[in-house]
PADO-255810 format. One record per residue: z, y, x of N, C-alpha, C, CB in turn. Coordinates in steps of 0.001 Angstrom, whole numbers, padded with zeros to 6 digits, always signed. Glycine has a CB too. Layout:
<vextors>
ZYXZYXZYXZYX ...
</vextors>
This chain:
<vextors>
+000000-001189+000854+000000+000000+000000+000000+001240+000890+001234+000005-000966 -001139+001841+001089-001255+003024+001927-001355+004291+001117-002444+002908+002825 -000777+004297-000077-000874+005458-000959-000286+006714-000328-000173+005172-002270 +000734+006556+000491+001358+007719+001136+000402+008429+002085+002606+007291+001895 -000593+007709+002592-001544+008290+003534-002676+009031+002819-002120+007202+004430 -002742+008914+001494-003810+009547+000725-003383+010911+000196-004231+008648-000433 -004349+011806+000099-004102+013075-000577-003817+012791-002043-005312+014048-000420 -003105+013667-002664-002770+013504-004082-004037+013355-004920-001937+014702-004583 -005061+014161-004619-006331+014084-005339-006905+012669-005281-007338+015089-004759 -006950+012089-004081-007484+010737-003915-006635+009698-004633-007581+010389-002441 -005314+009856-004594-004425+008906-005283-004677+008893-006779-002961+009248-005011 -004821+010070-007374-005038+010159-008823-006387+009553-009184-004962+011632-009304 -007413+009897-008425-008750+009375-008697-008784+007856-008510-009789+010050-007778 -008220+007375-007426-008208+005940-007158-007410+005187-008218-007628+005665-005771 -006319+005746-008672-005520+005098-009719-006339+004913-010990-004258+005922-010022 -007141+005899-011342-007982+005787-012533-009071+004736-012324-008614+007149-012880 -009657+004696-011151-010681+003695-010861-010084+002295-010956-011293+003927-009461 -008915+002091-010399-008264+000783-010458-007917+000430-011912-006985+000769-009575 -007478+001412-012689-007168+001161-014105-008412+000675-014839-006614+002441-014782 -009543+001318-014611-010793+000909-015262-011210-000479-014779-011921+001939-014982 -011067-000750-013501-011407-002080-012976-010565-003165-013652-011198-002126-011444 -009297-002888-013842-008410-003871-014477-008776-004131-015930-006972-003401-014397 -009367-003159-016587-009756-003312-017987-011156-003898-018139-009685-001975-018692 -011896-004006-017051-013292-004443-017100-013426-005909-016713-014153-003579-016178 -014417-006546-017292-014664-007957-017006-015465-008159-015733-015384-008600-018163 -016185-007127-015297-017033-007265-014116-017155-005933-013385-018424-007785-014509 -017656-006017-012166-017923-004829-011369-018951-003945-012076-018418-005219-009961 -019960-004561-012655-021002-003801-013364-020437-003050-014554-022117-004732-013830 -019600-003704-015323-018993-003053-016491-018129-001863-016062-018143-004066-017295 -017341-002054-015024-016499-000967-014521-017366+000187-014023-015574-001472-013390 -018433-000127-013305-019333+000910-012813-019978+001699-013930-020396+000301-011953 -020432+001011-014970-021036+001700-016129-020030+002634-016784-021555+000675-017165 -018795+002194-016889-017756+003021-017499-017455+004246-016645-016482+002203-017710 -017308+004037-015362-016909+005126-014464-018010+006146-014220-016466+004560-013151 -019247+005705-014216-020358+006602-013887-021222+006906-015109-021218+005990-012785 -020629+006874-016271-021344+007045-017535-022200+008314-017581-020358+007066-018672 -021657+009442-017234-022397+010705-017326-023437+010837-016227-021439+011881-017264 -023063+010525-014998-024004+010722-013895-025138+009709-013909-023276+010644-012575 -024941+008548-014505-025999+007529-014505-027188+007979-015337-025463+006193-015039 -026965+008844-016306-028070+009332-017136-028951+010315-016368-027528+009997-018405 -028419+010954-015340-029170+011940-014558-029875+011316-013361-028244+013040-014082 -029553+010110-013031-030102+009474-011834-031364+008694-012163-029064+008550-011195 -032303+008712-011238-033527+007939-011404-033277+006457-011198-034594+008423-010441 -032474+006142-010194-032133+004767-009888-030656+004560-010193-032457+004421-008405 -030381+003570-010997-028997+003335-011409-028516+002014-010817-028869+003322-012961 -027502+002094-009985-026860+000903-009447-025366+001189-009392-027431+000521-008026 -024757+001191-010576-023346+001558-010701-022426+000616-009951-022950+001593-012149 -022748-000671-009945-021868-001623-009263-021876-001370-007759-022298-003075-009564 -023019-001026-007189-023079-000718-005763-022299+000557-005450-024537-000573-005306 -022433+001575-006291-021676+002820-006111-020173+002536-006132-022043+003847-007212 -019745+001719-007087-018325+001394-007208-017859+000557-006017-018055+000643-008525 -018667-000406-005609-018311-001250-004464-018095-000379-003220-019420-002313-004199 -019000+000593-002991-018880+001484-001834-017648+002386-001952-020147+002341-001689 -017359+002870-003161-016178+003712-003366-014915+002919-003034-016122+004240-004828 -014794+001720-003564-013612+000895-003304-013484+000571-001811-013678-000408-004125 -014612+000332-001151-014599-000004+000273-014033+001141+001108-016012-000350+000750 -014218+002374+000670-013649+003523+001399-012137+003415+001513-014022+004839+000703 -011528+002706+000572-010070+002547+000560-009650+001125+000956-009515+002884-000831 -010609+000359+001460-010305-001002+001894-010076-001961+000744-009103-000996+002774 -010666-001679-000410-010485-002524-001591-011778-003208-001987-009958-001703-002757 -011646-004304-002696-012772-004991-003331-012456-005096-004801-013032-006404-002701 -013483-005278-005628-013278-005340-007074-012254-006408-007454-014602-005616-007780 -012353-007576-006841-011430-008669-007183-009976-008255-006989-011733-009907-006333 -009688-007540-005920-008313-007083-005661-007926-005965-006599-008160-006618-004213 -008863-005050-006856-008574-003899-007735-008424-004323-009181-009679-002848-007626 -009081-005413-009554-009048-005812-010959-007941-006811-011274-010373-006400-011349 -007202-007243-010272-006109-008196-010495-005058-007559-011375-005486-008659-009158 -004683-008273-012397-003732-007740-013376-002323-007995-012964-003971-008331-014733 
</vextors>
């Protein structure tokens, strides 16, 4: 748990991402939920890859983030 090393902004954002991951059945579902608005503006949509890269910045994988 390296939460103390994170800025408050990152902790709040990461907590919401983990909450959505825990409520989702898959990485794709979580990505669609999290990137709902921006995915409509993008030409290429790969929400699961975006989410995978975001989690990797914090040393997490979907399986660990989604554990209940």
